[in-house]
C-alpha positions in Angstrom: 0.0 0.0 0.0 1.3 3.4 -0.9 1.5 6.0 1.9 0.2 9.5 1.3 2.6 11.1 3.8 6.2 10.2 4.4 8.9 11.6 6.6 12.1 12.0 4.6 14.6 11.0 7.3 12.8 7.7 7.6 12.8 7.3 3.8 16.6 7.5 3.6 18.1 4.1 3.0 14.8 2.5 1.9 15.2 0.0 -1.0 13.9 1.0 -4.5 12.4 -1.8 -6.6 11.1 -2.1 -10.2 7.6 -3.7 -10.9 9.2 -7.1 -11.2 10.5 -6.9 -7.7 14.2 -6.5 -8.6 16.1 -4.1 -6.5 17.2 -0.9 -8.2 19.0 0.8 -5.3 18.5 2.8 -2.1 17.0 6.2 -1.5 19.7 8.7 -0.4 17.7 12.0 -0.5 14.6 13.7 -1.8 14.8 16.6 -4.2 12.5 19.6 -4.0 12.1 23.0 -5.7 10.9 26.1 -3.8 7.7 27.9 -5.0 6.8 31.5 -4.5 3.6 30.9 -2.6 3.0 27.2 -2.1 5.1 24.7 -0.2 8.2 23.2 -2.0 7.3 20.8 -4.7 8.9 17.3 -4.7 10.5 16.6 -8.1 12.1 13.2 -7.4 14.4 11.0 -5.4 18.1 10.7 -5.4 18.8 6.9 -5.6 22.1 5.1 -5.1 22.4 2.2 -7.5 25.2 -0.5 -7.6 28.6 1.0 -8.3 28.0 3.9 -5.8 26.4 5.8 -8.6 23.7 8.3 -7.7 20.9 8.8 -10.1 17.7 10.9 -10.3 14.3 9.2 -10.3 11.5 11.6 -11.2 8.6 11.5 -8.8 6.4 10.7 -11.8 8.2 7.4 -12.1 7.3 6.5 -8.5 4.2 4.3 -8.2 4.3 3.5 -4.5 6.0 4.6 -1.3 5.4 2.7 1.8 6.3 -0.2 4.2 10.0 0.8 4.0 10.2 0.5 0.2 9.7 2.4 -3.0 8.3 1.0 -6.2 9.1 2.6 -9.6 7.6 2.1 -13.1 10.9 0.4 -14.1 11.9 3.3 -16.5 15.0 4.7 -14.8 17.6 7.0 -16.4 21.0 5.7 -15.2 22.8 9.0 -15.9 24.7 10.3 -12.9 22.7 12.8 -10.9 23.7 16.5 -11.1 22.0 19.1 -9.0 20.5 22.0 -11.0 19.9 25.5 -9.9 16.9 26.0 -7.7 16.8 22.3 -6.6 17.2 21.6 -2.9 18.1 18.3 -1.2 15.9 17.8 1.8 18.3 15.7 4.0 21.5 17.4 2.9 20.3 21.0 2.9 17.0 21.4 4.8 17.6 19.2 7.9 19.2 21.3 10.6 18.1 24.6 9.1 16.7 27.3 11.4 13.2 28.6 10.8 11.0 31.2 12.5 7.6 30.1 13.8 5.5 33.1 12.8 2.8 32.8 15.4 5.1 32.3 18.4 8.1 34.3 17.0 10.3 31.5 18.1 13.3 30.1 16.2 13.3 26.3 15.8 15.4 23.7 14.1 14.1 21.5 11.3 14.6 17.9 12.4 12.5 16.2 9.7 10.4 17.0 6.7 7.1 15.3 5.7 6.2 15.1 2.1 2.6 14.3 1.0 0.9 13.1 -2.1 -1.7 15.7 -3.1 -3.1 13.4 -5.8 -2.0 12.0 -9.2 1.6 11.7 -8.0 1.9 15.4 -7.1 4.0 15.4 -3.9 4.9 18.5 -1.8 6.3 19.4 1.6 3.4 19.3 3.9 4.8 19.5 7.4 8.0 20.3 9.3 9.0 18.5 12.5 10.6 21.2 14.6 12.7 21.4 17.7 12.2 24.5 19.8 15.0 25.9 22.1 15.3 24.0 25.4 13.7 25.6 28.4 15.8 24.0 31.1 19.5 24.6 32.0 20.2 20.9 32.0 23.0 20.0 29.5 21.2 16.8 28.7 17.8 18.4 28.2 16.2 19.0 24.8 13.7 21.6 23.7 10.1 20.7 23.0 9.0 19.6 19.6 6.2 20.6 17.4 4.8 20.3 13.9 4.2 23.2 11.5 3.1 23.6 7.9 5.4 25.4 5.5 3.2 28.5 5.5 3.5 28.7 9.3 7.2 29.3 9.3 9.8 31.4 7.5 13.4 30.5 7.0 15.5 32.4 9.5 19.1 31.5 8.9 21.3 34.2 10.4 24.2 35.6 8.3 27.4 33.7 9.1 25.6 31.0 11.1 26.5 27.4 10.1 23.6 25.1 9.5 23.4 22.2 12.0 24.5 18.9 10.5 23.4 16.8 13.5 20.2 15.5 11.7 22.0 14.9 8.4 24.4 12.7 10.3 21.6 10.9 12.0 19.8 10.2 8.7 23.0 8.7 7.3 24.1 6.8 10.4 23.6 3.4 8.8 25.9 4.1 5.9 29.2 2.4 5.5 32.2 4.8 5.4 32.6 4.4 1.7 28.9 5.2 1.1 29.0 8.2 3.5 32.1 9.5 1.8 30.3 9.3 -1.5 27.4 11.1 0.0 29.5 13.9 1.3 31.2 14.4 -2.0 27.8 15.0 -3.5 27.0 17.8 -1.1 27.7 21.5 -1.8 31.2 22.3 -0.6 30.3 24.4 2.4 27.7 21.9 3.5 30.3 19.1 3.2 32.5 21.0 5.7 29.7 21.5 8.1 28.8 17.8 8.2 32.5 16.8 8.5 33.0 19.1 11.4 30.2 17.5 13.4 31.2 13.9 12.7 33.0 12.1 15.6 36.8 11.8 15.1 36.8 8.1 14.4 33.8 8.3 12.0 35.4 11.2 10.1 38.7 9.3 9.9 37.0 6.3 8.3 35.2 8.6 5.8 38.4 10.4 4.9 40.1 7.1 4.1 37.5 6.6 1.4 37.9 10.0 -0.2 40.2 11.3 -3.0 43.3 13.1 -1.8 42.2 16.6 -2.7 38.8 16.5 -0.9 40.2 15.0 2.3 43.0 17.6 2.3 40.4 20.3 1.9 38.5 19.0 4.9 41.5 18.6 7.1 42.7 22.1 6.2 39.5 23.6 7.4 39.8 21.9 10.8 41.8 23.3 13.7 45.2 21.7 14.0 44.4 19.8 17.3 41.2 18.4 15.7 43.0 17.5 12.5 45.7 15.6 14.5 43.0 13.7 16.5 41.4 12.6 13.2 44.8 11.6 11.8 45.4 9.5 14.9 42.3 7.4 14.0 43.3 6.9 10.4 45.3 4.0 9.2 49.0 5.0 9.2 49.4 4.6 5.5 46.4 6.8 4.8 47.6 9.4 7.2 51.0 9.3 5.5 49.3 9.9 2.1 47.5 12.9 3.5 50.5 14.4 5.3 52.7 14.0 2.2 50.4 16.5 0.5 51.0 19.2 3.1 54.0 21.5 3.4 56.9 20.3 5.6 56.0 22.8 8.3 52.3 21.9 8.3 53.0 18.2 8.3 55.5 18.4 11.2 53.1 20.6 13.2 50.4 17.9 12.9 52.8 15.1 13.6 53.8 16.8 16.8 50.2 17.0 17.9 49.4 13.4 17.1 49.8 10.6 19.6 53.5 9.6 19.7 52.9 6.0 18.8 50.7 6.9 15.8 53.1 9.7 14.7 56.0 7.3 14.8 54.3 4.9 12.4 53.5 7.7 10.0 57.0 9.1 10.1 58.4 5.7 9.2 56.1 5.4 6.2 57.0 8.9 5.0 60.7 7.7 4.7 59.8 5.3 1.9 59.3 6.0 -1.8 55.5 6.0 -2.5 55.8 3.3 -5.3 57.6 0.7 -3.2 56.3 -1.9 -0.7 57.4 0.4 2.1 55.3 3.2 0.7 52.3 1.0 0.2 52.3 -1.0 3.5 50.3 -0.6 6.7 52.2 -0.9 9.9 49.5 -2.6 12.0 49.4 -6.3 11.1 48.5 -9.0 13.6 51.8 -10.1 15.1 52.3 -13.1 17.4 55.1 -15.3 18.8 55.9 -18.8 17.6 54.6 -20.1 20.9 51.2 -18.5 20.6 48.4 -21.0 20.2 45.7 -21.2 17.6 43.2 -20.1 20.2 45.2 -16.9 20.9 45.6 -16.2 17.1 41.9 -16.6 16.5 41.1 -14.3 19.4 43.3 -11.6 17.9 41.8 -11.8 14.4 38.2 -11.8 15.6 38.5 -8.3 17.1 35.8 -6.0 15.9 38.0 -3.1 15.1 40.4 -5.2 12.9 40.0 -4.8 9.1 39.0 -8.1 7.5 42.0 -8.1 5.2 44.3 -7.8 8.2 42.6 -10.7 9.9 43.2 -13.1 7.0 46.6 -14.0 8.4 48.8 -13.5 11.4 52.6 -12.7 11.3 54.9 -14.8 13.4 58.1 -13.1 14.5 60.7 -13.1 17.2 60.4 -10.4 19.9 59.8 -7.5 20.0 56.3 -7.9 18.6 55.6 -4.4 17.1 57.2 -3.1 13.9 60.1 -3.2 13.4 59.9 -6.6 15.1 62.4 -9.2 15.7 63.3 -11.6 12.9 60.2 -12.5 10.7 59.4 -16.2 10.8 56.4 -16.5 8.5 52.6 -16.2 8.0 49.8 -18.3 9.4 46.6 -18.0 7.4 43.2 -17.8 9.1 41.8 -20.8 7.3 44.8 -22.9 8.4 44.2 -22.0 12.0 40.6 -23.3 11.7 41.9 -26.7 10.7 43.9 -27.3 13.9 43.0 -27.7 17.6 43.1 -24.6 19.9 46.3 -25.6 21.7 48.4 -26.1 18.5 51.4 -23.8 18.4 51.3 -21.3 15.5 55.1 -21.8 14.9 54.3 -25.2 13.5 51.6 -23.9 11.1 53.7 -21.3 9.2 53.2 -21.1 5.5 56.6 -22.0 4.0 55.6 -20.9 0.5 54.8 -17.2 1.1 58.0 -15.2 1.1 58.2 -11.6 2.4 59.1 -8.7 0.1 61.8 -6.1 0.9 60.8 -2.5 1.7 62.3 -1.3 -1.5 60.5 -3.8 -3.7 58.5 -2.0 -6.5 54.8 -1.7 -6.4 54.6 -3.7 -9.7 56.5 -6.5 -8.1 54.2 -6.7 -5.1 51.2 -6.6 -7.4 52.5 -9.5 -9.4 53.3 -11.6 -6.3 49.8 -11.0 -4.9 48.1 -11.8 -8.2 50.3 -14.9 -8.9 49.7 -16.5 -5.5 46.2 -15.2 -4.8 47.3 -13.4 -1.6 45.3 -10.9 0.4 48.5 -9.6 2.1 52.3 -9.7 1.7 54.7 -9.2 4.6 57.3 -6.5 4.2 60.7 -6.8 5.8 63.8 -4.6 6.1 67.5 -5.4 5.5 67.7 -7.3 8.9 64.7 -9.4 8.0 62.6 -7.6 10.6 58.9 -7.3 9.9 57.9 -3.6 9.3 54.4 -4.0 7.9 52.2 -5.7 5.3 50.9 -4.7 2.0 47.2 -5.6 1.7 45.1 -6.0 -1.4 43.3 -2.7 -0.8 46.7 -1.0 -0.6 47.6 -2.3 -4.0 44.1 -1.4 -5.5 44.4 2.1 -4.1 47.7 2.4 -5.9 46.8 0.9 -9.3 43.3 2.5 -9.6 43.1 6.0 -10.9 42.9 8.9 -8.4 39.2 9.6 -9.2 38.0 6.0 -9.5 35.3 6.6 -6.9 33.6 9.1 -9.1 34.0 7.4 -12.4 31.0 5.9 -14.2 30.9 2.9 -16.5 32.7 3.5 -19.8 34.7 6.5 -18.6 38.4 6.4 -19.4 40.8 5.7 -16.6 43.8 8.0 -16.1 47.2 6.8 -14.8 47.4 5.5 -11.2 48.0 8.1 -8.5 51.2 8.4 -6.7 51.9 9.9 -3.4 54.4 12.8 -3.8 57.9 12.2 -2.5 58.4 14.0 0.8 61.6 14.8 2.7 61.8 12.3 5.7 60.8 13.7 9.0 62.9 11.9 11.6 62.6 14.0 14.8 62.3 11.7 17.8 62.4 8.6 15.7 62.9 5.3 17.6 64.6 2.4 16.2 62.6 -0.3 17.9 59.7 -0.9 20.1 59.0 -3.5 22.8 55.9 -5.6 23.1 54.1 -2.9 25.0 55.1 -0.1 22.7 
């Protein structure tokens, strides 16, 4: 059954189907145009289809909205969505906006927007769900809420006042980092910065890792140095190194000094290597164990929630110390191999004798060939003393060989040359040569 009134924040993420029941994509936003007298008119939905492409689906192509799903006529234009002048995205640009309730002369914040079918597929904004200023001094209290029609309010954004991004973030809370990054890239530039500033440090770090270099540099540049350093602390060291390599030496060093010493040390080490070598591609946070560790201990380490799946595909066995640069590298034990042995089996007896490490100065092309030849998800990287310094994972290689703008390319678009991190003068202030088991 088709609903006649729908709240847009609840519509975000709903699946879109064709008449045959095949899934087309997911709703990411609703597009409206303002009118001189009447409430804004809904012109269509912004739908994300496979391949992270966002397309426009005209409201006239929608046959049903309800029960958490949207049904279309099946006629969908797959051309990439481009916002035109006069069009406004409800989630991205209306939620969090300040309005003035005419009757009460009170400023309120738009928390949600209801759209309603006036008949024959003619949808318009019917109600606003508003949050008034709080009336108690409690830091945990919230203001009362109310509903208002479009004609009962006027937009009341003060000059120089940033639009709240809290409700945009809430509407997109279920998105994976790559999807949220794609969503942010579709926002107007100023709105993108507003949303980025209100994201938690760890969430923003995950999103920046999925963005092209220029956009993540633009965002970090707009942040205060202390906040930028906190975000870099949460990023993977290789991604943080890619970002800092784009800054001037002075700016890079200032941020490194503000970062946590352990995180900064990993980034400084990565900046010493040429970008198109194994050392320049690797991450410094593999799972490292001793030869006496048991299968049970290894499985406990790889099942950690915060560990990236590609890093959990194998554990590295070394002599002490057990943080890069480690003692002598002994070998890899793959996750599947651990599953085939009893919990008390020593990992030192399960080492894969066929997977050889690569040197830090091995070329990216050589690493790519090795991974493709032996169907590996990761390759250990060692220094001249055969100490483990990191691993190159399949996503590291893909980030290197894919073009810089691969996230925004559509099907059939030409691919430019792979990106390369610019060479940067090594920053070695305070560099340690080794770290013990406890850092």
